[in-house]
C-alpha positions in Angstrom: 177.8 78.2 165.5 175.2 75.5 165.5 172.1 76.1 167.2 169.7 73.8 169.1 166.1 73.6 168.1 163.2 74.3 170.5 160.2 72.1 170.9 156.3 72.6 170.5 154.1 70.2 172.4 150.6 70.7 173.7 147.7 68.5 174.6 144.8 67.8 172.2 143.9 68.5 169.4 146.8 66.9 167.6 149.1 68.5 165.2 148.1 66.0 162.5 147.2 67.3 158.8 143.8 69.1 158.8 141.8 68.9 155.5 140.0 72.1 154.5 139.1 74.4 151.6 140.0 78.1 151.9 139.0 81.3 149.9 136.2 81.5 147.4 135.5 77.8 147.6 134.6 78.0 151.1 132.8 81.4 151.3 129.2 81.4 152.2 129.1 77.4 152.5 127.2 75.9 155.3 129.5 75.2 158.2 132.3 77.5 156.9 134.2 79.8 159.2 136.0 83.0 158.6 139.3 83.5 160.2 140.8 87.0 160.4 144.5 86.9 160.6 145.8 90.1 162.1 149.4 91.2 162.4 150.2 93.0 165.8 150.7 96.8 166.0 154.0 98.4 165.8 156.2 97.3 168.7 159.0 99.1 170.5 161.5 96.9 168.7 160.0 97.7 165.4 160.1 101.4 165.9 163.8 101.2 167.1 164.8 99.2 164.1 162.9 101.3 161.6 165.3 104.2 161.9 168.0 102.1 160.0 168.2 101.0 156.4 167.2 97.3 155.6 171.0 96.3 155.3 172.3 98.3 158.1 173.7 95.9 160.7 172.3 98.1 163.4 168.9 97.1 162.3 169.7 93.5 163.2 171.5 94.4 166.4 168.2 96.1 167.6 166.4 92.7 167.3 169.2 91.0 169.2 169.2 93.5 172.0 168.0 91.9 175.3 166.3 95.2 176.4 163.6 94.3 173.9 162.7 91.0 175.5 159.1 90.3 174.8 158.8 93.8 173.2 155.5 95.6 173.9 153.8 97.8 171.5 155.0 101.4 171.0 152.9 104.5 171.9 152.3 104.8 168.1 151.2 101.2 168.0 148.7 101.6 170.7 147.3 104.8 169.1 147.0 103.0 165.8 145.1 100.2 167.5 142.6 102.6 169.0 142.1 104.3 165.6 141.6 101.0 163.9 138.9 100.1 166.4 137.3 103.5 166.0 137.3 102.9 162.1 139.5 106.0 161.7 142.9 104.5 160.9 144.0 105.7 157.5 144.1 103.0 154.8 142.4 100.4 157.1 138.9 99.2 157.2 137.3 98.9 160.8 138.2 95.6 162.4 135.8 92.6 161.7 133.1 91.7 164.3 134.3 88.4 165.7 133.1 85.8 168.2 136.5 84.9 169.5 139.9 86.5 169.6 143.0 84.2 169.6 146.3 85.6 170.1 150.1 84.8 170.4 151.2 84.9 174.0 153.7 87.6 173.3 153.0 90.9 174.9 152.6 92.9 171.8 150.0 90.5 170.3 147.9 90.4 173.5 148.0 94.2 173.7 146.9 94.5 170.1 144.1 92.0 170.6 143.0 93.8 173.8 143.0 97.3 172.2 141.5 96.4 168.8 138.7 94.1 170.0 138.1 95.6 173.5 138.7 92.1 175.1 139.0 93.6 178.6 135.6 95.3 178.4 132.2 93.9 179.3 130.4 91.8 176.7 133.6 91.7 174.5 134.7 88.5 172.7 136.9 86.1 174.8 140.6 86.3 174.4 142.6 83.0 174.3 146.3 82.9 174.0 147.8 80.1 172.2 151.5 79.1 171.8 150.7 78.1 168.3 150.7 81.8 167.1 154.1 82.6 168.4 156.5 84.1 165.9 158.6 81.7 163.8 162.3 82.2 164.3 164.6 79.7 162.5 167.9 81.6 162.1 168.7 83.6 165.1 167.3 83.9 168.6 165.8 87.3 169.1 164.9 88.4 172.7 162.0 90.4 171.4 160.3 87.0 170.4 160.8 85.5 173.7 157.8 84.7 175.9 157.2 85.4 179.5 156.0 82.8 181.9 152.2 82.4 181.6 151.8 83.3 185.3 153.4 86.8 184.6 151.3 87.2 181.5 148.1 86.3 183.4 148.9 89.2 185.9 149.2 91.6 183.0 146.2 90.3 181.0 143.8 88.9 183.5 140.9 88.9 181.0 142.9 86.4 178.8 143.0 82.6 179.0 146.4 80.9 179.0 145.5 77.2 179.0 147.0 76.6 175.7 150.3 78.1 176.6 152.9 75.7 178.3 153.6 76.4 181.9 157.1 77.5 183.0 160.1 78.8 181.0 160.1 79.2 177.2 161.0 76.0 175.5 160.4 77.2 171.9 163.2 79.9 171.7 166.2 81.0 173.8 169.8 81.8 173.6 171.2 79.4 171.0 167.8 77.8 170.5 165.7 78.4 167.3 162.8 76.6 165.8 162.6 74.3 162.8 160.1 74.8 159.8 158.6 71.4 160.7 157.9 72.6 164.3 156.3 75.8 162.9 154.1 73.7 160.7 153.1 71.5 163.4 152.0 74.6 165.4 150.0 75.9 162.5 148.3 72.4 162.1 147.5 72.3 165.8 145.9 75.9 165.4 143.8 74.9 162.4 142.7 71.7 164.3 141.8 73.8 167.4 139.8 76.2 165.3 138.0 73.5 163.6 136.9 72.2 167.1 135.5 75.6 168.2 131.8 76.6 168.0 132.6 80.2 166.8 132.3 81.0 163.2 134.1 84.4 163.1 137.5 84.2 164.7 140.4 86.7 164.9 144.0 85.3 165.1 146.4 88.0 166.2 150.0 87.0 165.5 153.3 88.0 163.9 154.8 88.5 160.4 156.7 85.2 159.9 154.1 82.9 161.4 151.3 84.5 159.8 152.9 84.6 156.4 153.6 80.9 156.7 150.0 80.2 157.6 148.8 82.1 154.6 151.3 81.0 152.0 152.0 77.5 153.2 148.6 76.5 154.4 145.8 78.8 153.0 147.1 79.2 149.5 147.3 75.3 148.7 143.8 75.1 150.0 142.4 77.7 147.5 143.0 81.2 149.0 144.5 83.6 146.6 147.4 85.6 148.1 148.4 87.3 144.7 146.2 90.3 145.5 147.9 91.1 148.9 151.1 92.8 149.8 153.3 91.4 152.6 151.6 91.9 156.0 152.3 95.3 157.6 151.5 96.1 161.1 147.7 95.9 161.7 147.0 94.4 158.3 144.1 91.9 158.3 143.6 88.9 156.0 140.1 87.5 156.2 140.0 83.9 155.0 136.8 81.8 154.6 137.7 78.2 155.6 135.5 75.1 155.3 136.9 72.1 157.2 136.2 68.6 156.1 
């Protein structure tokens, strides 16, 4: 059955192409920023699907289950966030020290950002939710990737700012509604343009597997960042990328 496509539209900055150098060519250069792309911690939907083999249809059925709408992180996910922050999570370096935390407005990303960087504590970096870091879903609508209304999110995360999340119902994804690759790339360009406009030089971006993989392979690699030394992003993996905007 054919599916409709959702829409992404936000005010300035625009989603026009942003020119930049990424990776070694940007490292240490005057004016360069370092953006730390962090995949969220294990979510309840991840934990539920992990008990099935990759090709088991029950695994896909978990992601299509409405009970995992805007899935929060699991108990294990929260525990690992706290271990990561303390520098005691096996196989992970302590999180970078950042001036600003930017996150997808999905609950699991906001929970991860809050726990890893202490964004709800005094003198912690500001937490800004942006629609641009939402997960990219081009094939099937998955309730776990749906977004709550910003008013509801603000009640759950009063320490976060939601000015860059469209008000009202989710227009990006829904039953029978998925996103085009063009829309996802527009979101990424908007994000990069917004980061360029910010005064901070060390910025964390907390997001999801598909959208962050697209950022890294489709936008950072062509600009000079070498992805060959990295495996696919696992939960709580960080990719720190120096970026010099033109």
